[in-house]
RORO-184056 format. One record per residue (C-alpha): residue number from 1; residue in one letter; x, y, z. Coordinates in steps of 0.5 Angstrom, whole numbers, plus 500, padded with zeros to 3 digits. Layout:
REM residues N
@resi NUM; resn A; x X; y Y; z Z
...
This chain:
REM residues 410
@resi 1; resn M; x 470; y 455; z 477
@resi 2; resn Q; x 472; y 450; z 472
@resi 3; resn T; x 478; y 452; z 467
@resi 4; resn Q; x 481; y 449; z 461
@resi 5; resn T; x 488; y 452; z 462
@resi 6; resn T; x 492; y 451; z 456
@resi 7; resn K; x 498; y 446; z 457
@resi 8; resn H; x 503; y 452; z 455
@resi 9; resn F; x 501; y 456; z 461
@resi 10; resn L; x 500; y 450; z 466
@resi 11; resn N; x 507; y 448; z 464
@resi 12; resn T; x 509; y 455; z 468
@resi 13; resn A; x 509; y 456; z 475
@resi 14; resn T; x 505; y 463; z 475
@resi 15; resn G; x 500; y 459; z 470
@resi 16; resn K; x 499; y 453; z 475
@resi 17; resn E; x 498; y 458; z 480
@resi 18; resn A; x 493; y 462; z 477
@resi 19; resn D; x 489; y 456; z 475
@resi 20; resn N; x 489; y 454; z 482
@resi 21; resn I; x 486; y 461; z 484
@resi 22; resn I; x 481; y 461; z 479
@resi 23; resn R; x 479; y 454; z 481
@resi 24; resn S; x 478; y 456; z 488
@resi 25; resn C; x 472; y 461; z 486
@resi 26; resn V; x 465; y 459; z 486
@resi 27; resn H; x 463; y 465; z 482
@resi 28; resn C; x 458; y 467; z 488
@resi 29; resn G; x 458; y 474; z 487
@resi 30; resn F; x 459; y 476; z 494
@resi 31; resn C; x 465; y 480; z 492
@resi 32; resn N; x 461; y 485; z 487
@resi 33; resn A; x 458; y 488; z 493
@resi 34; resn T; x 464; y 491; z 496
@resi 35; resn C; x 468; y 492; z 489
@resi 36; resn P; x 469; y 500; z 488
@resi 37; resn T; x 469; y 500; z 481
@resi 38; resn Y; x 463; y 495; z 480
@resi 39; resn Q; x 459; y 500; z 485
@resi 40; resn L; x 461; y 506; z 480
@resi 41; resn L; x 460; y 503; z 473
@resi 42; resn G; x 455; y 497; z 474
@resi 43; resn D; x 459; y 493; z 469
@resi 44; resn E; x 460; y 486; z 471
@resi 45; resn R; x 467; y 486; z 467
@resi 46; resn D; x 469; y 491; z 472
@resi 47; resn S; x 468; y 487; z 478
@resi 48; resn P; x 472; y 481; z 481
@resi 49; resn R; x 468; y 476; z 479
@resi 50; resn G; x 468; y 479; z 472
@resi 51; resn R; x 476; y 480; z 472
@resi 52; resn I; x 477; y 473; z 474
@resi 53; resn Y; x 473; y 471; z 468
@resi 54; resn L; x 477; y 475; z 463
@resi 55; resn I; x 484; y 472; z 466
@resi 56; resn K; x 481; y 465; z 465
@resi 57; resn Q; x 480; y 467; z 458
@resi 58; resn I; x 487; y 469; z 457
@resi 59; resn L; x 489; y 462; z 460
@resi 60; resn E; x 485; y 458; z 456
@resi 61; resn G; x 488; y 461; z 450
@resi 62; resn Q; x 483; y 467; z 448
@resi 63; resn A; x 486; y 473; z 445
@resi 64; resn V; x 487; y 479; z 449
@resi 65; resn S; x 483; y 485; z 447
@resi 66; resn N; x 483; y 492; z 448
@resi 67; resn K; x 477; y 491; z 453
@resi 68; resn T; x 480; y 486; z 457
@resi 69; resn Q; x 486; y 491; z 458
@resi 70; resn T; x 481; y 496; z 460
@resi 71; resn H; x 477; y 492; z 465
@resi 72; resn L; x 484; y 489; z 468
@resi 73; resn D; x 487; y 496; z 469
@resi 74; resn R; x 481; y 499; z 472
@resi 75; resn C; x 482; y 494; z 478
@resi 76; resn L; x 484; y 498; z 484
@resi 77; resn S; x 488; y 492; z 487
@resi 78; resn C; x 484; y 494; z 494
@resi 79; resn R; x 483; y 487; z 495
@resi 80; resn A; x 476; y 489; z 499
@resi 81; resn C; x 473; y 483; z 495
@resi 82; resn E; x 478; y 478; z 499
@resi 83; resn T; x 475; y 480; z 505
@resi 84; resn T; x 469; y 479; z 503
@resi 85; resn C; x 470; y 472; z 499
@resi 86; resn P; x 467; y 466; z 503
@resi 87; resn S; x 472; y 461; z 499
@resi 88; resn G; x 479; y 465; z 500
@resi 89; resn V; x 480; y 467; z 493
@resi 90; resn Q; x 487; y 470; z 492
@resi 91; resn Y; x 484; y 475; z 488
@resi 92; resn G; x 490; y 480; z 489
@resi 93; resn R; x 495; y 475; z 487
@resi 94; resn L; x 491; y 473; z 481
@resi 95; resn V; x 490; y 480; z 478
@resi 96; resn D; x 498; y 481; z 478
@resi 97; resn I; x 499; y 475; z 474
@resi 98; resn G; x 493; y 477; z 469
@resi 99; resn R; x 496; y 484; z 468
@resi 100; resn Q; x 503; y 481; z 467
@resi 101; resn L; x 500; y 476; z 462
@resi 102; resn M; x 496; y 481; z 459
@resi 103; resn N; x 502; y 485; z 458
@resi 104; resn D; x 506; y 480; z 455
@resi 105; resn Q; x 500; y 479; z 449
@resi 106; resn A; x 498; y 486; z 448
@resi 107; resn T; x 502; y 492; z 446
@resi 108; resn R; x 500; y 498; z 450
@resi 109; resn P; x 499; y 505; z 446
@resi 110; resn A; x 506; y 509; z 446
@resi 111; resn L; x 503; y 514; z 451
@resi 112; resn S; x 501; y 509; z 456
@resi 113; resn R; x 508; y 505; z 456
@resi 114; resn L; x 511; y 512; z 457
@resi 115; resn M; x 507; y 514; z 463
@resi 116; resn R; x 508; y 507; z 466
@resi 117; resn Y; x 516; y 507; z 465
@resi 118; resn T; x 516; y 514; z 468
@resi 119; resn L; x 513; y 512; z 474
@resi 120; resn R; x 517; y 506; z 475
@resi 121; resn K; x 523; y 510; z 474
@resi 122; resn L; x 521; y 516; z 478
@resi 123; resn L; x 517; y 514; z 484
@resi 124; resn P; x 521; y 508; z 487
@resi 125; resn F; x 528; y 513; z 487
@resi 126; resn P; x 527; y 518; z 493
@resi 127; resn Q; x 533; y 523; z 490
@resi 128; resn R; x 529; y 523; z 483
@resi 129; resn F; x 522; y 524; z 487
@resi 130; resn A; x 525; y 529; z 491
@resi 131; resn L; x 528; y 533; z 486
@resi 132; resn L; x 521; y 533; z 482
@resi 133; resn V; x 517; y 535; z 489
@resi 134; resn K; x 522; y 541; z 490
@resi 135; resn T; x 522; y 544; z 483
@resi 136; resn G; x 514; y 543; z 484
@resi 137; resn Q; x 514; y 546; z 491
@resi 138; resn L; x 518; y 552; z 488
@resi 139; resn F; x 514; y 554; z 482
@resi 140; resn K; x 507; y 552; z 486
@resi 141; resn P; x 504; y 559; z 486
@resi 142; resn L; x 505; y 559; z 478
@resi 143; resn L; x 502; y 553; z 477
@resi 144; resn P; x 494; y 551; z 475
@resi 145; resn C; x 490; y 549; z 481
@resi 146; resn K; x 489; y 542; z 478
@resi 147; resn L; x 497; y 541; z 478
@resi 148; resn K; x 498; y 544; z 485
@resi 149; resn Q; x 493; y 539; z 488
@resi 150; resn H; x 499; y 534; z 486
@resi 151; resn I; x 504; y 537; z 490
@resi 152; resn P; x 505; y 536; z 497
@resi 153; resn D; x 507; y 542; z 502
@resi 154; resn R; x 514; y 543; z 504
@resi 155; resn Q; x 515; y 539; z 511
@resi 156; resn V; x 521; y 541; z 515
@resi 157; resn S; x 524; y 534; z 517
@resi 158; resn R; x 526; y 532; z 524
@resi 159; resn S; x 532; y 528; z 524
@resi 160; resn L; x 531; y 521; z 525
@resi 161; resn P; x 536; y 517; z 530
@resi 162; resn D; x 540; y 512; z 527
@resi 163; resn Y; x 544; y 507; z 531
@resi 164; resn S; x 551; y 503; z 529
@resi 165; resn L; x 550; y 496; z 528
@resi 166; resn T; x 555; y 494; z 533
@resi 167; resn K; x 553; y 499; z 539
@resi 168; resn P; x 552; y 495; z 545
@resi 169; resn T; x 545; y 496; z 548
@resi 170; resn Q; x 540; y 492; z 552
@resi 171; resn V; x 534; y 495; z 550
@resi 172; resn P; x 530; y 492; z 544
@resi 173; resn K; x 532; y 494; z 537
@resi 174; resn M; x 528; y 494; z 531
@resi 175; resn L; x 529; y 496; z 524
@resi 176; resn I; x 525; y 502; z 521
@resi 177; resn F; x 523; y 502; z 513
@resi 178; resn Q; x 524; y 509; z 510
@resi 179; resn G; x 520; y 508; z 504
@resi 180; resn C; x 521; y 512; z 498
@resi 181; resn V; x 515; y 517; z 497
@resi 182; resn Q; x 514; y 518; z 504
@resi 183; resn S; x 521; y 519; z 506
@resi 184; resn V; x 521; y 525; z 501
@resi 185; resn A; x 513; y 528; z 502
@resi 186; resn T; x 512; y 527; z 509
@resi 187; resn P; x 519; y 525; z 513
@resi 188; resn N; x 516; y 527; z 520
@resi 189; resn T; x 512; y 520; z 520
@resi 190; resn N; x 518; y 516; z 521
@resi 191; resn S; x 521; y 521; z 526
@resi 192; resn A; x 514; y 521; z 530
@resi 193; resn T; x 515; y 514; z 530
@resi 194; resn A; x 522; y 514; z 532
@resi 195; resn N; x 520; y 519; z 538
@resi 196; resn I; x 515; y 515; z 540
@resi 197; resn L; x 518; y 508; z 540
@resi 198; resn H; x 524; y 511; z 544
@resi 199; resn K; x 520; y 513; z 549
@resi 200; resn L; x 518; y 506; z 550
@resi 201; resn G; x 525; y 504; z 550
@resi 202; resn I; x 526; y 501; z 543
@resi 203; resn E; x 531; y 503; z 539
@resi 204; resn L; x 530; y 504; z 531
@resi 205; resn I; x 536; y 502; z 526
@resi 206; resn T; x 535; y 505; z 519
@resi 207; resn P; x 539; y 501; z 514
@resi 208; resn A; x 542; y 506; z 509
@resi 209; resn Q; x 542; y 501; z 503
@resi 210; resn A; x 534; y 499; z 503
@resi 211; resn G; x 530; y 502; z 498
@resi 212; resn C; x 523; y 502; z 495
@resi 213; resn C; x 519; y 496; z 497
@resi 214; resn G; x 518; y 494; z 490
@resi 215; resn A; x 510; y 495; z 490
@resi 216; resn V; x 510; y 500; z 484
@resi 217; resn S; x 514; y 495; z 480
@resi 218; resn Q; x 510; y 489; z 482
@resi 219; resn H; x 503; y 493; z 480
@resi 220; resn L; x 505; y 496; z 474
@resi 221; resn S; x 507; y 489; z 471
@resi 222; resn A; x 515; y 489; z 472
@resi 223; resn E; x 515; y 483; z 476
@resi 224; resn L; x 523; y 482; z 475
@resi 225; resn E; x 524; y 489; z 477
@resi 226; resn A; x 520; y 489; z 483
@resi 227; resn L; x 524; y 482; z 485
@resi 228; resn D; x 530; y 486; z 485
@resi 229; resn F; x 528; y 491; z 490
@resi 230; resn M; x 526; y 486; z 494
@resi 231; resn R; x 533; y 482; z 494
@resi 232; resn R; x 536; y 489; z 495
@resi 233; resn N; x 532; y 490; z 502
@resi 234; resn I; x 533; y 483; z 504
@resi 235; resn D; x 541; y 484; z 503
@resi 236; resn A; x 541; y 491; z 507
@resi 237; resn W; x 537; y 488; z 513
@resi 238; resn W; x 540; y 481; z 513
@resi 239; resn P; x 546; y 483; z 518
@resi 240; resn Y; x 541; y 486; z 523
@resi 241; resn I; x 537; y 481; z 523
@resi 242; resn E; x 542; y 476; z 524
@resi 243; resn Q; x 544; y 480; z 530
@resi 244; resn G; x 537; y 479; z 533
@resi 245; resn V; x 533; y 485; z 531
@resi 246; resn S; x 526; y 484; z 533
@resi 247; resn A; x 522; y 487; z 528
@resi 248; resn I; x 522; y 491; z 521
@resi 249; resn V; x 517; y 497; z 523
@resi 250; resn I; x 513; y 500; z 517
@resi 251; resn T; x 509; y 506; z 517
@resi 252; resn A; x 506; y 506; z 510
@resi 253; resn S; x 501; y 500; z 510
@resi 254; resn G; x 502; y 500; z 502
@resi 255; resn C; x 509; y 498; z 503
@resi 256; resn G; x 507; y 493; z 509
@resi 257; resn A; x 503; y 489; z 505
@resi 258; resn I; x 508; y 488; z 500
@resi 259; resn I; x 514; y 486; z 505
@resi 260; resn K; x 509; y 481; z 508
@resi 261; resn E; x 509; y 478; z 502
@resi 262; resn Y; x 516; y 477; z 500
@resi 263; resn G; x 516; y 470; z 503
@resi 264; resn Y; x 511; y 468; z 498
@resi 265; resn L; x 514; y 472; z 492
@resi 266; resn L; x 521; y 470; z 493
@resi 267; resn K; x 519; y 463; z 494
@resi 268; resn Q; x 522; y 460; z 488
@resi 269; resn D; x 529; y 464; z 489
@resi 270; resn A; x 533; y 458; z 492
@resi 271; resn H; x 538; y 464; z 495
@resi 272; resn Y; x 533; y 468; z 498
@resi 273; resn A; x 527; y 464; z 499
@resi 274; resn D; x 529; y 463; z 507
@resi 275; resn K; x 531; y 470; z 508
@resi 276; resn A; x 525; y 473; z 505
@resi 277; resn R; x 520; y 468; z 509
@resi 278; resn K; x 524; y 471; z 515
@resi 279; resn V; x 523; y 478; z 513
@resi 280; resn S; x 516; y 477; z 512
@resi 281; resn E; x 515; y 474; z 519
@resi 282; resn L; x 519; y 480; z 522
@resi 283; resn A; x 515; y 486; z 518
@resi 284; resn K; x 510; y 489; z 522
@resi 285; resn D; x 506; y 495; z 521
@resi 286; resn I; x 507; y 501; z 527
@resi 287; resn S; x 500; y 499; z 529
@resi 288; resn E; x 502; y 492; z 531
@resi 289; resn I; x 508; y 494; z 535
@resi 290; resn L; x 504; y 499; z 539
@resi 291; resn A; x 498; y 495; z 540
@resi 292; resn A; x 503; y 490; z 543
@resi 293; resn E; x 506; y 495; z 548
@resi 294; resn E; x 504; y 498; z 554
@resi 295; resn L; x 502; y 505; z 552
@resi 296; resn P; x 503; y 510; z 558
@resi 297; resn L; x 496; y 513; z 557
@resi 298; resn T; x 497; y 518; z 563
@resi 299; resn R; x 503; y 521; z 558
@resi 300; resn I; x 498; y 522; z 552
@resi 301; resn K; x 494; y 528; z 552
@resi 302; resn P; x 490; y 529; z 546
@resi 303; resn S; x 490; y 536; z 543
@resi 304; resn M; x 484; y 534; z 538
@resi 305; resn R; x 478; y 530; z 540
@resi 306; resn N; x 474; y 530; z 533
@resi 307; resn I; x 478; y 525; z 529
@resi 308; resn A; x 476; y 522; z 522
@resi 309; resn F; x 480; y 516; z 521
@resi 310; resn Q; x 481; y 513; z 513
@resi 311; resn S; x 483; y 506; z 514
@resi 312; resn P; x 487; y 504; z 507
@resi 313; resn C; x 485; y 498; z 503
@resi 314; resn T; x 492; y 495; z 504
@resi 315; resn L; x 491; y 496; z 512
@resi 316; resn Q; x 484; y 493; z 513
@resi 317; resn H; x 484; y 488; z 507
@resi 318; resn A; x 491; y 486; z 505
@resi 319; resn Q; x 494; y 486; z 512
@resi 320; resn K; x 488; y 484; z 515
@resi 321; resn L; x 489; y 489; z 521
@resi 322; resn D; x 482; y 493; z 521
@resi 323; resn G; x 480; y 496; z 527
@resi 324; resn M; x 487; y 496; z 530
@resi 325; resn V; x 489; y 503; z 529
@resi 326; resn E; x 482; y 505; z 531
@resi 327; resn S; x 483; y 501; z 538
@resi 328; resn I; x 490; y 505; z 539
@resi 329; resn L; x 487; y 512; z 538
@resi 330; resn T; x 481; y 510; z 542
@resi 331; resn R; x 485; y 508; z 548
@resi 332; resn C; x 489; y 514; z 547
@resi 333; resn G; x 483; y 518; z 548
@resi 334; resn F; x 481; y 521; z 541
@resi 335; resn N; x 474; y 521; z 539
@resi 336; resn L; x 473; y 518; z 532
@resi 337; resn S; x 468; y 520; z 528
@resi 338; resn P; x 464; y 514; z 525
@resi 339; resn V; x 465; y 513; z 517
@resi 340; resn D; x 460; y 511; z 512
@resi 341; resn D; x 463; y 505; z 508
@resi 342; resn A; x 470; y 505; z 511
@resi 343; resn H; x 471; y 499; z 507
@resi 344; resn L; x 471; y 502; z 500
@resi 345; resn C; x 478; y 505; z 497
@resi 346; resn C; x 479; y 512; z 497
@resi 347; resn G; x 482; y 512; z 490
@resi 348; resn S; x 489; y 513; z 491
@resi 349; resn A; x 491; y 505; z 490
@resi 350; resn G; x 499; y 507; z 489
@resi 351; resn T; x 499; y 509; z 482
@resi 352; resn Y; x 492; y 509; z 480
@resi 353; resn S; x 490; y 516; z 481
@resi 354; resn I; x 495; y 518; z 476
@resi 355; resn L; x 493; y 512; z 471
@resi 356; resn Q; x 486; y 512; z 472
@resi 357; resn P; x 484; y 520; z 474
@resi 358; resn E; x 477; y 520; z 473
@resi 359; resn L; x 475; y 514; z 477
@resi 360; resn A; x 480; y 516; z 482
@resi 361; resn Q; x 477; y 523; z 483
@resi 362; resn K; x 470; y 520; z 484
@resi 363; resn L; x 472; y 515; z 489
@resi 364; resn L; x 476; y 521; z 492
@resi 365; resn T; x 469; y 525; z 492
@resi 366; resn N; x 465; y 519; z 496
@resi 367; resn K; x 471; y 518; z 501
@resi 368; resn L; x 472; y 525; z 503
@resi 369; resn S; x 464; y 526; z 503
@resi 370; resn A; x 464; y 520; z 508
@resi 371; resn L; x 470; y 522; z 512
@resi 372; resn Q; x 467; y 530; z 513
@resi 373; resn K; x 460; y 528; z 515
@resi 374; resn H; x 461; y 529; z 522
@resi 375; resn Q; x 466; y 535; z 521
@resi 376; resn P; x 472; y 533; z 524
@resi 377; resn E; x 478; y 537; z 526
@resi 378; resn L; x 483; y 532; z 523
@resi 379; resn I; x 483; y 527; z 518
@resi 380; resn V; x 488; y 521; z 519
@resi 381; resn S; x 491; y 515; z 515
@resi 382; resn A; x 496; y 510; z 515
@resi 383; resn N; x 499; y 510; z 508
@resi 384; resn I; x 502; y 516; z 505
@resi 385; resn G; x 499; y 515; z 498
@resi 386; resn C; x 492; y 516; z 501
@resi 387; resn Q; x 494; y 521; z 505
@resi 388; resn L; x 497; y 525; z 499
@resi 389; resn H; x 491; y 523; z 495
@resi 390; resn L; x 486; y 526; z 501
@resi 391; resn Q; x 489; y 532; z 502
@resi 392; resn R; x 488; y 534; z 495
@resi 393; resn Q; x 481; y 536; z 495
@resi 394; resn T; x 480; y 538; z 503
@resi 395; resn S; x 482; y 544; z 507
@resi 396; resn V; x 481; y 539; z 513
@resi 397; resn P; x 489; y 537; z 515
@resi 398; resn V; x 491; y 530; z 513
@resi 399; resn K; x 496; y 527; z 516
@resi 400; resn H; x 499; y 520; z 519
@resi 401; resn W; x 496; y 518; z 525
@resi 402; resn I; x 502; y 516; z 528
@resi 403; resn E; x 504; y 524; z 528
@resi 404; resn L; x 498; y 525; z 532
@resi 405; resn V; x 500; y 521; z 537
@resi 406; resn D; x 507; y 523; z 538
@resi 407; resn E; x 504; y 531; z 538
@resi 408; resn S; x 500; y 529; z 544
@resi 409; resn F; x 505; y 525; z 548
@resi 410; resn I; x 508; y 529; z 553
């Protein structure tokens, strides 16, 4: 696609990057066929191709209108379009840049600004989020149904083993990423991971100083804030990396997607570029770890047979790990129900279900219809946001797939 980006933007690193990404787009429209919002709304401006054109207009000096803001905000950042694109357009990165440029030029309504600020100051901080969740759980019986749906059930947490930095051992060591929302809402996900890896002879280390991956801030156009979260994690992990840990294990695919991009996002930082690149190399979804291990299948006795797996967008489109979890579960003896349109987003998409509730609800209804078509006993996911979002509207239990494997591991 031809561009006439202004000199002002071409003189900035992000402007040049956006210009190069747009130029790689051939405007073919293949992406429209896999875009969830375009399928729902049928508006070209709510498709990847249309949004690329809107960002192109910003770079060419046109004023940002309320309509531009509306259509860019409606994007899920699911990156299904990247999986489909024959030209390899880095749409996910482009839409992040486009939103940042848009926010620099247009002021949001006060309520919208307050909501986004609150999300940034609440979700990435486990202690703050835990206080909110515990308060909600306490008063849950008194709340209206719509509000109850947003409050996760209390989960009795098992302890997660920790190991000293200097503890001598010959077994492989890996770091585990605790995350923010998952560590509060479903702490047993990482406990199950630690239990399985311990049985496979792998020790996990949990650096207390590590925190949010930075995804919430990154996708709410607070890039500097996101980079600070990334640097803090790198600082927390680096002593262990220097001692030779073999991987950073991540059980929330949304976190995994952003951590694998640390090297790219911090490439201009002279102090962190090399470290960030190493972190991205070590970052592994738990499915990648188990796929490389010789699972003792004789010790896995499936307690449930009819399972529906919801493949998060951050797993299949961002990390390009489509089919990996399904392969592991099948090897373990679980029977997976077929899921129609498995490539489509469930509507969670980080904070999307809060900021775009109507569209998120339509996507959730469609996704649950596909997942429950064959009446599964259980729905499993690979991302905390999807897990909580799905559970809001179904009586079928929803959990992380690693918990299912752990429960069946004798």
